[in-house]
Kinemage of the C-alpha trace (Angstrom):
@kinemage 1
@onewidth
@group {chain A} dominant
@subgroup {mainchain}
@vectorlist {calphas} color= white
{ca met a 1} P 32.081 -64.337 -68.977
{ca ala a 2} L 35.122 -65.038 -70.816
{ca pro a 3} L 33.437 -64.886 -74.721
{ca ile a 4} L 31.776 -61.664 -73.927
{ca ala a 5} L 35.099 -60.532 -72.131
{ca ala a 6} L 37.146 -61.862 -75.425
{ca thr a 7} L 34.588 -60.073 -77.878
{ca val a 8} L 34.786 -56.690 -76.628
{ca ala a 9} L 38.598 -56.842 -75.960
{ca ala a 10} L 38.964 -58.145 -79.794
{ca his a 11} L 36.762 -55.393 -81.106
{ca leu a 12} L 37.300 -52.221 -78.376
{ca pro a 13} L 41.011 -52.584 -77.926
{ca ala a 14} L 40.572 -48.936 -76.328
{ca ala a 15} L 38.512 -50.475 -73.782
{ca his a 16} L 40.173 -51.895 -70.553
{ca val a 17} L 38.238 -55.199 -70.105
{ca his a 18} L 38.068 -56.675 -66.726
{ca ala a 19} L 36.348 -60.430 -66.298
{ca thr a 20} L 34.591 -62.306 -62.951
{ca asp a 21} L 33.541 -65.657 -62.878
{ca ile a 22} L 33.180 -68.038 -59.229
{ca asp a 23} L 34.718 -70.976 -61.980
{ca glu a 24} L 38.042 -71.621 -61.925
{ca his a 25} L 37.974 -73.422 -65.205
{ca ala a 26} L 35.768 -70.509 -66.863
{ca leu a 27} L 38.985 -68.223 -65.467
{ca val a 28} L 41.371 -70.232 -67.454
{ca his a 29} L 39.560 -69.416 -70.623
{ca ala a 30} L 38.881 -65.719 -69.761
{ca arg a 31} L 42.751 -65.340 -68.844
{ca arg a 32} L 44.146 -66.644 -72.414
{ca asn a 33} L 41.568 -63.778 -74.062
{ca val a 34} L 41.573 -60.838 -71.656
{ca gly a 35} L 45.243 -61.436 -69.689
{ca asp a 36} L 45.980 -62.325 -66.144
{ca asp a 37} L 45.781 -59.159 -64.472
{ca arg a 38} L 42.367 -58.124 -65.645
{ca val a 39} L 40.607 -61.685 -64.628
{ca tyr a 40} L 39.240 -62.264 -61.582
{ca arg a 41} L 37.861 -65.257 -58.988
{ca gly a 42} L 34.885 -64.212 -56.949
{ca asp a 43} L 30.838 -64.972 -56.855
{ca gly a 44} L 29.405 -62.286 -58.499
{ca leu a 45} L 31.128 -58.494 -58.131
{ca ala a 46} L 32.754 -59.683 -54.957
{ca gly a 47} L 36.066 -60.661 -57.159
{ca val a 48} L 36.176 -57.665 -58.519
{ca pro a 49} L 39.051 -54.588 -57.227
{ca thr a 50} L 37.242 -52.507 -55.034
{ca asp a 51} L 39.118 -49.645 -56.964
{ca leu a 52} L 36.862 -50.279 -59.919
{ca arg a 53} L 33.715 -48.874 -57.480
{ca gly a 54} L 31.885 -46.165 -59.412
{ca ala a 55} L 33.880 -46.541 -62.196
{ca ile a 56} L 32.838 -49.333 -64.758
{ca thr a 57} L 30.852 -48.027 -67.764
{ca val a 58} L 29.014 -50.725 -68.984
{ca leu a 59} L 28.544 -54.287 -66.671
{ca ala a 60} L 27.975 -57.602 -69.227
{ca ala a 61} L 26.934 -60.452 -67.305
{ca val a 62} L 25.108 -64.011 -68.310
{ca pro a 63} L 24.455 -64.656 -64.674
{ca pro a 64} L 22.833 -68.096 -64.024
{ca tyr a 65} L 18.970 -67.939 -64.869
{ca val a 66} L 17.818 -71.302 -65.115
{ca pro a 67} L 14.224 -72.470 -62.748
{ca ala a 68} L 16.094 -74.960 -60.277
{ca gly a 69} L 12.759 -76.916 -61.779
{ca ala a 70} L 14.036 -76.590 -65.348
{ca leu a 71} L 17.199 -78.616 -65.611
{ca ala a 72} L 15.968 -81.067 -67.464
{ca leu a 73} L 14.446 -79.109 -69.891
{ca leu a 74} L 17.944 -77.993 -70.459
{ca pro a 75} L 20.406 -79.705 -73.703
{ca his a 76} L 21.926 -82.462 -72.438
{ca glu a 77} L 25.438 -81.114 -72.768
{ca ala a 78} L 24.440 -78.066 -70.639
{ca ala a 79} L 23.127 -80.262 -68.040
{ca glu a 80} L 25.555 -82.668 -67.993
{ca his a 81} L 29.181 -80.875 -68.399
{ca glu a 82} L 28.006 -77.044 -66.637
{ca pro a 83} L 28.429 -76.739 -63.120
{ca arg a 84} L 24.662 -76.562 -61.424
{ca arg a 85} L 25.458 -73.366 -59.465
{ca ala a 86} L 26.556 -71.682 -63.471
{ca leu a 87} L 23.128 -72.557 -64.774
{ca leu a 88} L 20.393 -72.567 -61.973
{ca ala a 89} L 19.072 -69.584 -59.771
{ca gly a 90} L 16.457 -69.845 -57.502
{ca ala a 91} L 12.638 -71.385 -58.118
{ca asp a 92} L 12.214 -68.574 -61.112
{ca gly a 93} L 15.403 -68.687 -62.100
{ca leu a 94} L 16.006 -64.904 -61.726
{ca asp a 95} L 17.973 -64.801 -58.315
{ca glu a 96} L 21.109 -63.941 -59.288
{ca val a 97} L 19.554 -61.343 -62.183
{ca arg a 98} L 18.073 -59.767 -59.197
{ca arg a 99} L 20.956 -59.441 -56.779
{ca leu a 100} L 23.288 -58.310 -59.645
{ca ile a 101} L 20.771 -55.660 -60.369
{ca val a 102} L 21.379 -54.029 -56.804
{ca asp a 103} L 25.325 -54.566 -56.669
{ca ala a 104} L 25.876 -52.853 -59.902
{ca his a 105} L 24.729 -49.779 -58.601
{ca ala a 106} L 28.018 -48.963 -56.806
{ca trp a 107} L 29.992 -50.245 -59.379
{ca leu a 108} L 28.567 -48.328 -62.548
{ca ala a 109} L 29.917 -44.843 -63.265
{ca pro a 110} L 26.987 -42.287 -63.447
{ca gly a 111} L 24.823 -42.776 -66.646
{ca gly a 112} L 26.769 -46.795 -66.637
{ca his a 113} L 25.314 -49.435 -68.584
{ca leu a 114} L 24.219 -53.074 -67.074
{ca ala a 115} L 23.859 -55.698 -69.898
{ca ile a 116} L 22.003 -58.836 -68.743
{ca glu a 117} L 21.082 -62.235 -70.802
{ca met a 118} L 18.596 -64.080 -69.629
{ca asn a 119} L 15.073 -65.858 -71.053
{ca thr a 120} L 12.780 -64.082 -73.017
{ca thr a 121} L 10.283 -64.700 -70.703
{ca gln a 122} L 12.650 -63.753 -67.483
{ca ala a 123} L 13.534 -60.405 -69.560
{ca asp a 124} L 9.705 -59.554 -69.093
{ca val a 125} L 9.391 -59.859 -65.661
{ca ile a 126} L 12.980 -58.027 -64.834
{ca ala a 127} L 12.372 -55.372 -67.501
{ca ala a 128} L 8.881 -54.887 -65.396
{ca glu a 129} L 10.255 -55.269 -61.890
{ca ala a 130} L 13.512 -52.916 -63.027
{ca gly a 131} L 11.366 -49.861 -64.844
{ca glu a 132} L 10.692 -48.024 -61.830
{ca asn a 133} L 14.465 -46.958 -61.347
{ca his a 134} L 16.205 -47.732 -64.488
{ca thr a 135} L 15.644 -46.940 -68.228
{ca val a 136} L 15.573 -49.916 -69.992
{ca ala a 137} L 16.436 -51.152 -73.448
{ca arg a 138} L 15.702 -54.965 -74.604
{ca phe a 139} L 17.426 -56.746 -77.580
{ca ala a 140} L 16.132 -60.034 -78.555
{ca asp a 141} L 18.175 -62.858 -79.653
{ca ala a 142} L 17.346 -64.545 -83.390
{ca asp a 143} L 16.461 -67.727 -81.849
{ca gly a 144} L 13.510 -66.437 -79.822
{ca gln a 145} L 14.823 -67.641 -76.950
{ca thr a 146} L 17.462 -65.415 -75.400
{ca ala a 147} L 16.998 -61.454 -74.222
{ca val a 148} L 19.620 -58.584 -73.472
{ca leu a 149} L 18.644 -56.182 -70.785
{ca arg a 150} L 20.304 -53.333 -70.822
{ca leu a 151} L 19.347 -51.279 -67.134
{ca thr a 152} L 20.736 -47.543 -67.093
{ca cys a 153} L 20.015 -46.177 -62.924
{ca thr a 154} L 17.647 -43.361 -63.076
{ca gly a 155} L 17.305 -43.466 -59.007
{ca gly a 156} L 16.830 -45.828 -56.112
């Protein structure tokens, strides 16, 4: 959360960047990089001020996407130091991604985009699920394991 917000704020100074996270430790960094008045604590979009509903042009997220049974496969730095709620998201790791896709509809401006980072295999699943009501663009990272999906609502 904080790295995305900080990068956008640094490269697009005219952008109105807001950041949210459930973890207070992550918010400390976001406040330093984005500013106190645009950083909120909450689960998903729950901490975002309601006056932003329907007004967000781009919503970028790195929600938890590790399947519950895959914790042992993570690098030890992540498994030992990251809060479990920042990593694990149900049996297939997509519980939080699916929730975000549903919740984003109320927050995005018409024509707004939702960009979500996840594992490439999971991106295939979400692209297929979201394809009925969204246009989907996929961007793969050079690591071959990470992808970002850009979803734009077309209905539903």
